[in-house]
N, C-alpha and C positions, 0 to 999 in steps of 0.2 A: 402633142398636147401641153399646154402651159401648165407649169407646176405652181403650187400655191407659194405665195410670198410669205414666209414665216419665220419668226425668230424665236429662240428659246433662251430664256435668261434666268439666272438665279443670283439675285443681287444681295450680297452681303450687307451693304450699306443701305440705309432707308431713303429712297428718293423723296426730295422735298416735296410737301403737299400742304396746302392751307385749307383745313376743312371750312365749309360754309354752313354746316349744320350738323346733323347726326348720321351722315352718310358713312363714316368709317364704322360706327356701331352696328348699323344696319347690315352692312356687308360682312362683319365679323360673326354676327348672329346668323346670316344666311349660310355662311360656310360651316359653321358648326351643326347647322340642321339640315345640310345637303340641299340647299335651295338654289336653283339658278338665278341669275341676276340680270336685268336689262337695265342699261344706263343709257339715257337720252338727254340730248342737250345740243346746244350749237356747236359748230366748229370751233376748236381751240379753246374749249372753256376748261380743260382739265381732265376729261374722261380717261384717257390713256394714262396719264400721269398718275391718276388716283389707282387705277388697276395695278400699276408698277408698284406704288406705294404699299397697297394692300398686300400684295404678293410678297413683297420683302418683310412686311410687318408680321406675317403669317408664317414666314420662312418657307414658301412654296416655290417651286419652279414656275415660270410663266411662259406659257406658249402663245405667242401672239400671231394672229393671221390677218393681214390686210385684205379685206373682202374687195372684189372687183367684178366686172360684168361677165368675166370668164371663169370665175371660180366655180367648181363643180363639186358634187359630194365626193367624186373619187379624188379631187384634190385634198380634202380633208381626212377622208378615211385611208387612202392608200391604193396602190396599184401594182401590178406585176411588171417588172423592169428587166431588161435584158443586162446581164453583167457577165462578162467573160464567157459568153455563149451560153450561159444558164438563165433560166427565168426565175427571178427571186421577187418574192412579195416585199414591197417596202412600204411601212407604216406611213400615213400621213400626220399632220400635227395633232389632229383631234384624237386618232387612234393612239398616238404615242403618248398624249397626254391621260387618257383613260387606263392605258396600261401602267404607266409610271406614277400617276398621280400628279396633282399640280392644278393651276388655273389655265384653262384654255380660253383665251379672249378673242373673239370675232369682231373686229373693228368694221363698223359700218356694214353691218350684216344684210341689210336690205340691198346692198349692191351685189350680193351674189345670186346665183341663179336659184329658181325655185326648188330644185331638188335638195338643196343644202338643208332647207328647214324640215324637210321630211326626215333626213338623217339625225337632226337634233331632237326631234320629239320624243324617242324613247329615252333619251338622256335626261329629259326636263320632267318626267313624272316619277312616281315612287319606284318603277322599275330600274331606273338608272343603268340602262344596258345601252351596248352598241353593237348591233348586229353586224356582221361583215359577211355579205353574201358570197364574195368572191372566195373566201378562205373557209366558209362553214363555220366561222367562229361567232360566239356570242358573248362579248366582253361584258363584265360587270364592274362598274366604276367603282374604285376604292373610296374609302371615306375622305381621303385626301384630295379628290378629284372636285373641281367646281367649274361650271360653265357660265360665261359671262359674255354678254354680246353688247353691242352699243349701236345707236343710230342717231341720226340728226332729223328730228321731226320736220324741220323746215324743207328738207329734201324729199319728203314723201310725195308721190304722185299715184295716180290711179294704177300705172304700171310697176311701181316700186313702192310697196308698203307692206307692213307687217299685218299678216292677218290676225283677227281677233283671237282665232284658235292657237296662234303661236303666242301672240302678246300675253294671253292668260296663263301660260305656262312658267312665266317669270315672275319674281318680285321686281318692281321697277323703281329705281331712283332717279329723279330728275336733276339735272345740273343747270346751271346758269353762270352768269358773270358774278365775280365777287363784287361786294361794296366797294367803293372807290379806295378806302383806306387800306383795306385788305389787299387789293389789287395792287396798289402802290408798293405794298411790301413785297409782293411776289415779284413784280417786275425788278425792283431795286435788287432782291436776293439773286434773280436770274441774270441780270445784266451788269450789275455792278455800278450802274448810274445812280447818284445820289436820289433820295427821295424827293427833294426839292425839284429837281430837274425831271423827274418821272411824274410828278403830280400833273403838269399841264398836258402830258400825253395821255394819262388815264382820262383826264377831263375831256380831251379831244375824242377819245375812243367812245366815251359815253354820249357825245354829241352825234357821232356817226352812227352808233347802234340805234339812235332814234330815228334814223332814216330807213331802217330795214322795212322792206314791204312798200316803200315809196320810190326812192331813187336806187336802192340797193337791194339785192336779193339776199345778202348776208351782211350782219355788222361786223366790226372789227374785233377779232378774236384777241384774247389775251396774249396768245402765241405772236401775233403781229405786234402788239405793244412791246413784247420783250425784244423782238428783231429790232424794232425801231430804236429803243433804248440802247440796245447793243452797239448798233451803228454810230449812235452819238458818243457812247462812252469810248469807242475806237477812235474819235476824232472827226466823224463826218459832220458836216454842217447840218443844224436842225432841220432846215427846210428840205435839205436832200434827202435826210433820213426819213422825214415823214412822208415824203414822196414815194421813196422807194419801199419803205417798211409798211405804210397804213394806207396809201392811197391807190397805188398802182396794183396791188394784189386784189383790190375790190372790184374793180371795173376797167373796161376797155373803152367805154363810151366817153369820148373827149368833152361833151357838154357835162356829163355827171361828174367826170374828173375834175373839170374847172370849178363846178360849184362845190366840190368838196375840199379843194384848196382854198377856196374863199373861206369856208367854215374853219379850216385849219388856220388860216392867218388871223381871223377873229379872235380864236381861242388862245393860239400860241404867240401870234404877233409877228 
């Protein structure tokens, strides 16, 4: 059985993050009042970086789980494993976060199997408990525990969607792409490419995002703009960097790709 892909971090330094509104204050108030948080927004708009920033800001360990189609409730809570001939219970990342405190962040929670949301429900109401049927334990979350989940509304389908009964257990913070001047500052800080050279890349990203729902399933993320700028800063020709960093990741359709390159030439030259 496939184990959950997860990482535990405790960052002494504050990961860079540029607020676009009052999301930092909302998150901090939610933590103080023991409220679970749902982050929603397009791919690469800063949700994961925001959680890392807030975990460091609050001085909390961060347990991150990358959700996927095969992720089960047992991957989160734990299971018995054979070790040296003995059967030993091993906590999953969610159980470890509840025992030790900190933020448990489930990235793209709609990708996980349906039984995952059932496990989360007791942690998202005033009980704040995690029943472990296999060990007979009922863990009570400490004050330092916080549950955060994220998803991309654009990827929701009839088969993969958060039920209203689950959504309404969280406060929700919506994320979008930053205004151009702020996005330029972020890309400059992440890539080292000068703001003057970043500006047309951000302009191109804005043009390509306007095509979402027409020729593209998803717009250009800030992450891709950073990748493109990083390539240029390393010496890659602009045309090659734009193709590799902002066009190729968006589509495999040759006609759509050609149209996007035409837009790129018109914006960047």
